[in-house]
C-alpha positions in Angstrom: 0.1 -0.2 0.1 1.1 3.4 -0.4 0.2 6.4 1.1 -0.4 10.4 -0.2 -1.3 13.2 2.3 -2.1 16.8 2.4 -4.1 18.7 5.4 -7.4 17.7 4.0 -7.0 14.1 2.9 -5.2 11.2 3.9 -5.6 8.7 0.7 -4.5 5.0 0.8 -3.7 3.0 -2.7 -2.3 -0.1 -3.4 0.8 -0.5 -4.4 0.5 -1.5 -7.9 -1.9 1.8 -8.6 0.6 4.7 -7.2 1.1 5.8 -10.4 -2.5 6.0 -11.6 -3.3 8.5 -9.2 -2.5 12.3 -8.8 -3.0 14.2 -5.3 -3.2 18.7 -5.6 -3.5 20.5 -2.5 -5.1 24.1 -3.3 -5.9 26.4 -0.8 -10.1 25.3 -2.1 -9.1 22.2 -1.2 -7.5 18.4 -2.9 -7.8 17.6 -6.1 -7.5 13.4 -6.9 -6.9 12.6 -10.2 -6.8 9.0 -11.4 -4.8 9.0 -14.8 -6.1 5.2 -15.2 -9.2 3.0 -13.6 -8.3 2.9 -10.0 -9.9 1.0 -7.3 -9.4 -0.4 -3.6 -8.7 3.4 -2.4 -9.3 4.0 1.1 -9.5 7.8 1.7 -9.9 9.8 5.0 -11.9 13.2 4.2 -11.7 16.5 6.1 -11.9 19.9 4.5 -13.3 19.8 0.2 -11.8 16.9 -1.8 -12.5 16.6 -5.7 -12.1 13.2 -7.3 -11.8 13.3 -11.1 -10.0 11.6 -14.5 -11.2 7.6 -14.7 -13.2 5.2 -13.4 -13.5 5.0 -9.4 -14.0 1.6 -8.3 -14.5 -0.7 -4.5 -13.4 2.4 -2.2 -14.3 4.3 0.9 -14.1 7.9 1.1 -15.0 8.7 4.8 -14.9 12.2 7.0 -12.7 12.5 9.7 -15.1 13.0 13.2 -13.8 16.7 14.0 -17.2 18.6 13.8 -16.3 20.6 11.0 -18.3 20.3 7.1 -16.4 18.9 4.7 -17.1 18.4 0.5 -16.4 15.1 -1.4 -17.1 15.8 -5.2 -17.0 12.6 -7.4 -16.3 14.4 -11.3 -15.5 10.6 -12.3 -17.4 7.4 -13.4 -17.4 5.2 -10.0 -18.6 2.1 -9.1 -19.2 0.2 -5.8 -18.1 3.1 -4.0 -18.7 3.6 0.1 -18.6 7.2 1.6 -19.5 8.1 5.1 -20.4 11.4 6.9 -19.9 11.7 10.2 -21.2 14.7 12.6 -20.1 17.9 10.6 -22.5 19.2 8.0 -21.2 16.7 5.2 -21.9 17.1 1.3 -20.5 14.2 -0.9 -21.5 14.4 -4.8 -22.2 12.5 -7.3 -21.5 14.8 -10.5 -20.2 11.7 -12.8 -22.1 8.5 -13.4 -21.9 6.2 -10.7 -23.1 2.4 -10.2 -23.9 0.2 -6.8 -22.6 3.0 -4.6 -23.1 3.4 -1.2 -23.5 6.6 0.6 -24.3 6.4 4.7 -24.9 10.0 6.6 -23.9 10.3 10.2 -25.1 13.3 12.9 -26.0 16.7 11.4 -27.2 18.0 8.2 -25.9 16.2 5.3 -26.4 16.3 1.7 -25.9 14.2 -0.9 -26.6 14.9 -4.7 -26.3 12.6 -7.3 -26.2 14.7 -10.7 -25.3 12.0 -13.6 -26.7 8.7 -14.1 -27.5 6.6 -11.3 -27.8 2.9 -11.3 -28.5 0.6 -8.0 -27.3 2.7 -5.4 -28.0 3.6 -1.8 -28.4 6.3 0.3 -28.7 5.2 4.3 -29.7 8.5 6.5 -28.2 8.9 10.4 -31.3 6.7 11.4 -32.7 8.8 15.0 -30.6 11.6 13.7 -33.0 14.7 14.4 -30.8 17.0 11.9 -32.4 17.0 8.4 -30.7 15.5 5.8 -31.0 16.6 1.9 -30.5 14.1 -1.1 -30.9 15.6 -4.8 -31.6 14.1 -7.4 -30.9 16.4 -10.3 -31.6 14.4 -13.7 -34.6 12.1 -12.1 -35.0 10.8 -15.9 -31.3 9.4 -15.4 -31.9 7.5 -12.5 -32.1 3.7 -12.7 -32.8 2.4 -9.3 -31.9 4.3 -5.9 -33.1 2.9 -2.6 -33.2 5.8 0.1 -33.2 4.4 3.9 -34.2 6.0 7.5 -35.9 9.0 6.0 -37.8 10.9 8.3 -39.4 13.6 9.4 -36.7 16.6 8.9 -35.3 15.1 5.8 -35.9 16.5 2.5 -35.9 14.7 -1.3 -35.6 17.1 -4.1 -36.3 15.3 -7.3 -35.4 17.5 -10.7 -37.2 20.8 -9.7 -39.6 19.5 -6.5 -39.1 19.1 -3.0 -40.7 16.8 -0.6 -40.3 17.2 3.4 -40.6 14.3 5.6 -44.3 12.7 5.3 -44.4 14.7 2.0 -42.2 12.2 0.4 -44.2 9.4 1.4 -47.3 10.1 -0.5 -45.3 10.4 -3.5 -44.5 7.8 -5.7 -41.2 8.0 -7.9 -39.9 6.2 -10.9 -36.6 4.2 -10.2 -36.7 5.9 -6.4 -37.6 4.2 -3.3 -38.1 5.3 0.2 -37.9 3.7 3.6 -39.1 5.2 6.0 -38.2 5.0 9.9 
């Protein structure tokens, strides 16, 4: 295993894939650029990190539990990526296409956004968390199976340009989006 670190992130990659990845630190946050398909990464995030470039798969990204908000944005294609927030008001965005990915939110008002094609993916909202989380599906016609678990009265779902809060979402039927309530 090889490790790359900055003030905002600590990323571990398999040694044979070390050359397929470049970590750049800027005042606005870190950019992890994947120059070829990469898998089996573990990344601890504290701050702003953008992943871009080639496909990223079978990897785990989590926010360091420091109470500060963080932002993780996937501009590249992802498959079987797991991402977990903690106690900050964190944000995770899938701008590129994603397949079989899972996001787990912790305490705090977290935001999860899907902009690209989304296939067989899940969001597990903070269960018993009194803070409202936001799940934003910008292009609902590109969703082919998204499940949202532990949706509560303080949580918000935005589908396209329509917003549904708490039990309002329970009254709706969404194409290819399943909501499970607590």
